[in-house]
Steps between C-alpha positions, in 0.01 A plus 500: 500500500473434870705221653203289607371476142766234451326284756135576422537352152661171603197291403526614140855369477414179686253418224790475256770322700471167322851545355656306788627158402434404861124502445485236226329240721220740593177551311439873477136598471386796297839610371444811290681581179612862450247572224211401729611724787678806360289772344656830610834651594389493864459123477862475384616738773325294765671185377842667494458639850402156621830351384684677780334298774693199370829680555416656838429168669681251719591257222673761285651814655360445850720204579533186286668628182703773665619274783610233256704743289655664806601169656662378179744790509791542738366806687210335686532213747279301736486644849281255693626155403164360608321687222319319219719239328389623157680826577811329633548283191463802271760684703726195464435498123350155530122514446315193379226487238226529763634808678201680647620850419561425132169316464318807633664785309507316165118486468462853635731638235307310234174634640641849465592419141151362441339817630732710281421290193128549552539876532714511185255292300213705638666822388539356152138380484319829554432780255541857621529831320813606692748214534770680701361410841430138408846459348661637816307249711604222264863609531469504878383139501773405251788625713357324806488179296857563385619553857339174611672304226826680575484361854405151384764467228781614729399250768402196293639549150246409234139489624165466322422830331130584502432823312123509469185444703436136584128426493550125455757359741536178300668707229805546722497163673803385303680825421879448499770731627575799278871569449668780693584679176136503392378618838746789496377598153146519637616697805685753288208538257259570787738754653562674168126542448467630858790743452329658199147497642503560875489853643804666653308557823154452645295793620542409866863388452443151635783259427323163527376548145788470251589790272717546191791548740419167666506330160836653408641398839381145456648485151832618645481224762404233246782592263747506789389148587541390138847657478390739224677786669465758225122481526509492880709817498269665246183445701659580836638828370165590345346470846780700663495773236120531521471475877319833527240390246430182694530662843796291616765603750697336777346555842750694707447302822524126432298412812194681363465233231410239761234686698178330397284808554703698245346306211639566154804724481699667222754216493234240431473403134251219553360366827270230632247682716357317801189634674565598862313287751383232255760384245735236635853629457705293743857622469472713814432212739718255305805719564391645837659402831316233699442575865545873441244778500475467122355146542697361208519141384879474465481305174763679290816693579794643306763251393787485750741714298262757352517771766877520490500572125371852564736788570481621862334826392256350250162651590312212337577293808253715698205355309641170381594352840378479859767464769284586800131528573276537808417183690232566762573868455875465559740557209678167454796414272480216252743290705221453756214414260341155462709454187808715574588635158455824307159525334358677196325831561370608157159345551480464877594847630229713338184291439262795516203607711253244365721192525433217741702488822753269333541723191291307248230667285705818494378640169860519385588575139760239404726623220531295184745757365660802667680783322818398683505177300491687171827677585664169583369334182644791301833477684537128432374508142711800393811329634425186302427696182824699520723225632590712802324731743437841348463833676123444482540156656672655800242779513214252512636283781611806696141631496405203714804526726441872553149436625628215717741724691223753569730795552777294660824371351424131439460331264728733308467557127697265278752715316479479120778304335587296808339166408525242227187374333479190721565699817230749411240233414574339836453839668161547330383154603608569857317833493186321381538255789532783754214701349247217445583215743138385547337658197511173307788600270806319631418147384439623147834684504675183613336300224548741210868545590556129570631578847361199688831326569673825592242644739404176675830311501763772457726631778295821533161330522257669739272192503697184427314216326589224259407614150434265208508698175315230307204508741476802723442777247145376434217408734301181447162525333227409751436127493123538499532696173696216342247248629219689325687590184711216365643722226706686762855392578690554823817704537831311529586354838146477639 
C-alpha cells in the first residue's frame, strides 16, 4: 500500500463520520448504512484507509489533542506568554468548559470512532469466500477505535461509548456517559481481537497500520494504566521476546527518530503518518524559535527544570533540545532569542525536504508507541509483580540508558540490586520523562501514578503549579456537548 492511498480514500470515511456527538444539531443528508455501501473487501479496505485521515489532521495528532496532553504534563511549558489563552489555561491546569482545544479534539476523536465503526460494521455485513482479509481489516478498525477511547477515558473519565454505525443521529441524542470500567472492557476486547487477527507485518513494512505487535503493546499499556501489572508484564515481554518476528529494534542513533524524511523506522510500533507538503502537522513551528532562520512560532518550550534532569553526556539532548540556532545566518545562543529559553528540537530541527519554511506539513511519522516504551513498561510491571526490581527489570531500563549514552559513559547502567522497589519505579518514571518528554506520555504517567501533588507542588518540581487532586486529573467535557445532550454530566469542579 502506498502512503497516499490513506488520503485518496478520505471521502469514503467522511461518509460514515456521524458518530460525533458534536454533530447532533445538524441534519445529515444521504447518510449511508454499511449494508447499502459495502459489497466487497475493497470497499472495506477503502473505508479503513480513510480512517487515518482523521488521525493525521490538525485537531488530533497535528496539534489540538497532542498539544493539550503535552501541556497538561510537567515537561512542556508556554514559551510566548502572548500565545492563545486556551493553551495557557491548559498549561495552568485550569481550562473551562468552553476551552477551544478540547472542543475541537473531542469531536475529531469521535469522528475517528465513527469512521472505524462504519468500517467494522461494513466488514461484518459482506459475504466473501475468504474471510481472512476482511477480518484483518475489521481488526485494524477495532484497534483504532480502542485507541481513541483509550485517549478519551484517560482524559475525561467516563464518556459516551458508541460502538456501532450511527445512521440516525437522534438515537444518540441522549446517550449518557459510560463508566470507565465498561469502556476499558471494550478497549481490551477490541485489542484482544486485533492481537489474534492482525498480521505481524505488512508487505511494505509500514508502521502507520497497526499489527499484532501494536495490539500487544497497547494491551501492555492499558494494563499498566489499570495497575494490572502481571498482564502488562506478560504483553510487554511477548513483544520483546518476539521482536524479530515483528521487526522491532531500538534505533542506534536517537536523533534519526526525529528526521521527518526517514519515515517509519524499526523502533516504531505504530505511527500516525502525515503526508509531506499537505497534512497539517504543526509541532515543528509550535516549538521552533521565533525570529530565527527556522521561522518558528515560539508557542511551547521545555519546562524550566527539564533540561537539567539529563546527565551531561545523555545523547538524547542532541535531538530533544535546541540551545542555539542561526538568526539571519549567524549562530545565536538561546539567551539572545526573542524568548530567551531553551527550546524543544524533536520536531523543529529536522522537518524534512517538503515541509514549509516554518516546519509545518513535514510528512512526519508521529509515534503512538515506540519499542523503547515496551522495555520501560516491562521494567515497571515486572518490579510491581515481584515486589522488587528483578535482574530483568534492570536489564530493561538499562537498554534505554545504553542507547542514550551512545557510546559514552552517561547515563550509566543502574547496577542490579542497588534500588528498592520505590526507588526503581521512580527511576523508570524519570526515564520515561527523559525519553518521551513531548510524545504525549507524561500526563498519563502522572495521572496513573497519582503524582499530581508531588510533581507540581513538590520541592523537586520542574514546572510548579497548584494542583487540586479532586479536579485536575480530569478535563471538563465540552459545554456544547452538554448543551446538546442533557443526559451528560460534567466532571467535578467545572
